[in-house]
C-alpha positions as CSV (number, residue, x, y, z in Angstrom):
1,M,173.5,103.8,133.9
2,S,171.0,102.3,136.2
3,V,168.8,105.4,135.9
4,Y,168.9,104.9,132.2
5,I,167.8,101.2,132.5
6,Y,165.1,102.2,134.9
7,S,163.9,104.9,132.6
8,V,163.8,102.5,129.7
9,L,162.0,99.9,131.8
10,V,159.5,102.5,132.9
11,V,158.9,103.6,129.3
12,L,158.6,100.0,128.2
13,A,156.2,99.3,131.1
14,L,154.1,102.3,130.1
15,C,154.1,101.2,126.5
16,L,153.1,97.7,127.6
17,I,150.3,99.1,129.7
18,L,149.1,101.3,126.9
19,F,149.3,98.4,124.5
20,I,147.3,96.1,126.9
21,G,144.8,99.0,127.4
22,L,144.4,99.3,123.6
23,L,143.9,95.5,123.3
24,I,141.3,95.6,126.0
25,Q,139.5,98.5,124.4
26,K,139.6,96.8,121.0
27,K,138.1,93.6,122.5
28,R,135.4,95.7,124.1
29,E,134.7,97.5,120.9
30,E,134.5,94.1,119.0
31,A,132.2,92.7,121.6
32,R,130.0,95.8,121.4
33,R,129.9,95.6,117.6
34,R,129.1,91.9,117.8
35,K,126.3,92.6,120.2
36,E,125.0,95.3,117.9
37,M,125.1,92.9,115.0
38,E,123.3,90.2,117.0
39,L,120.7,92.8,117.9
40,L,120.3,93.9,114.3
41,S,120.0,90.3,113.2
42,A,117.4,89.5,115.9
43,Q,115.5,92.6,114.9
44,R,115.6,91.5,111.2
45,R,114.3,88.0,112.2
46,L,111.5,89.7,114.3
47,E,110.5,91.8,111.3
48,E,110.6,88.7,109.0
49,S,108.4,86.8,111.6
50,R,105.9,89.7,111.5
51,E,105.8,89.7,107.8
52,K,105.4,85.9,107.6
53,L,102.5,86.1,110.2
54,A,100.9,88.9,108.3
55,N,101.1,87.0,105.0
56,L,99.7,83.8,106.6
57,R,96.8,85.8,108.0
58,K,96.2,87.4,104.7
59,V,96.1,84.0,103.0
60,L,93.8,82.7,105.7
61,Y,91.4,85.6,105.2
62,E,91.4,85.0,101.4
63,I,90.7,81.3,101.9
64,E,88.0,82.0,104.4
65,N,86.4,84.3,101.8
66,Q,86.6,81.5,99.2
67,L,85.0,79.1,101.7
68,T,82.2,81.5,102.3
69,T,81.7,82.0,98.6
70,N,81.8,78.2,97.9
71,K,79.3,77.5,100.7
72,H,77.0,80.2,99.3
73,Y,77.2,78.8,95.8
74,H,76.8,75.3,97.1
75,A,73.6,76.2,99.0
76,T,72.3,78.2,96.0
77,K,73.0,75.5,93.5
78,K,71.6,72.8,95.8
79,E,68.3,74.8,96.1
80,E,68.2,75.2,92.3
81,L,68.8,71.4,92.0
82,I,65.8,70.8,94.4
83,Q,63.6,73.1,92.3
84,V,64.7,71.2,89.1
85,A,64.0,67.9,90.8
86,K,60.5,69.1,91.7
87,R,59.9,70.2,88.1
88,L,61.3,66.9,86.9
89,K,58.9,65.1,89.2
90,D,56.0,67.1,87.9
91,V,57.0,66.3,84.3
92,E,57.3,62.6,85.2
93,E,53.8,62.7,86.7
94,E,52.4,64.4,83.6
95,K,54.1,61.7,81.5
96,A,52.5,59.0,83.6
97,E,49.1,60.7,83.3
98,I,49.4,60.9,79.5
99,Q,50.4,57.2,79.4
100,R,47.5,56.2,81.6
101,A,45.1,58.2,79.4
102,I,46.5,56.4,76.4
103,D,46.3,53.0,78.1
104,N,42.9,53.4,79.7
105,N,41.0,55.1,76.9
106,A,40.8,53.9,73.4
107,P,41.6,57.2,71.9
108,S,40.8,58.1,68.4
109,E,43.6,58.5,65.9
110,Q,43.4,62.3,66.3
111,E,43.6,62.0,70.1
112,M,46.4,59.5,69.8
113,N,48.4,62.0,67.7
114,L,47.8,64.6,70.3
115,F,48.9,62.3,73.1
116,N,52.0,61.3,71.2
117,N,52.9,64.9,70.5
118,R,52.4,65.6,74.3
119,L,54.6,62.6,75.1
120,K,57.3,63.8,72.7
121,L,57.3,67.3,74.2
122,N,57.3,65.7,77.6
123,R,60.3,63.5,76.8
124,E,62.1,66.5,75.4
125,K,61.3,68.4,78.7
126,L,62.6,65.4,80.7
127,V,65.9,65.3,78.7
128,E,66.3,69.1,79.2
129,L,65.6,69.0,82.9
130,G,67.7,65.9,83.3
131,G,70.7,67.7,81.7
132,E,70.0,70.8,83.8
133,A,69.8,68.6,86.9
134,Q,73.1,66.8,86.1
135,D,74.8,70.2,85.5
136,L,73.5,71.5,88.9
137,K,74.5,68.2,90.6
138,D,78.1,68.6,89.2
139,D,78.2,72.2,90.4
140,V,76.9,71.2,93.9
141,D,79.5,68.4,94.1
142,R,82.3,70.8,92.9
143,Y,81.4,73.5,95.4
144,S,81.1,70.9,98.2
145,R,84.6,69.6,97.3
146,E,86.1,73.1,97.1
147,A,84.6,74.0,100.4
148,A,86.1,70.8,102.0
149,E,89.5,71.7,100.4
150,N,89.1,75.3,101.8
151,E,88.4,73.9,105.3
152,Q,91.4,71.7,105.1
153,E,93.6,74.6,104.0
154,I,92.2,76.7,106.8
155,Q,93.2,74.1,109.3
156,Q,96.7,73.8,107.9
157,L,97.1,77.6,107.9
158,Q,95.8,77.9,111.5
159,G,98.6,75.5,112.5
160,K,101.1,77.5,110.5
161,I,99.8,80.7,112.1
162,Q,100.2,79.3,115.6
163,Q,103.7,78.2,114.8
164,A,104.5,81.7,113.3
165,E,103.0,83.4,116.4
166,S,105.3,81.2,118.6
167,E,108.2,82.1,116.4
168,L,107.3,85.8,116.6
169,E,107.1,85.7,120.4
170,Y,110.5,83.9,120.6
171,N,112.0,86.6,118.3
172,R,110.5,89.4,120.4
173,E,112.2,87.9,123.5
174,M,115.4,87.5,121.6
175,V,115.3,91.2,120.6
176,K,114.7,92.2,124.3
177,I,117.7,90.0,125.4
178,K,119.9,91.4,122.7
179,E,118.9,95.0,123.5
180,R,119.8,94.4,127.2
181,Q,123.1,92.8,126.2
182,A,123.9,95.7,123.8
183,K,123.3,98.2,126.6
184,H,125.8,96.5,128.9
């Protein structure tokens, strides 16, 4: 009977050892799966960081292009405004000459009609150039304001890009750590 008890105890001990071995193996397998999942998650975050950084750089590039365009149009419209201002000054001087001719000379009625017609044409030209100058000034102001907004957006994006680069570097390091952990 004691051989029988020892045999049962040995079988029970072997079963217990096998059971404990299976539990240990299961725990190791769970740990390995968990490490693999952590690695996959870290790799996914790394890829998302790369995409985020790429998108931010793309937006930065587009805004830099807008800034260049706005500065170009600002300079072009400003030059046009300067040219209109010069023409406006010439028309003003012509108006002053006509007025002096009227005031200094005692023109005949025919000359007076001629001067009045020239003054009328001159005033129309002044109104036309004044409107053109105002439109150009509005354009210059708009392009200047848009360029300032672009510069502000660029500064904000550069800050976001620096943050995204730091996040990307952190995620790279996390992937390396998770890869080492998954190997062990």
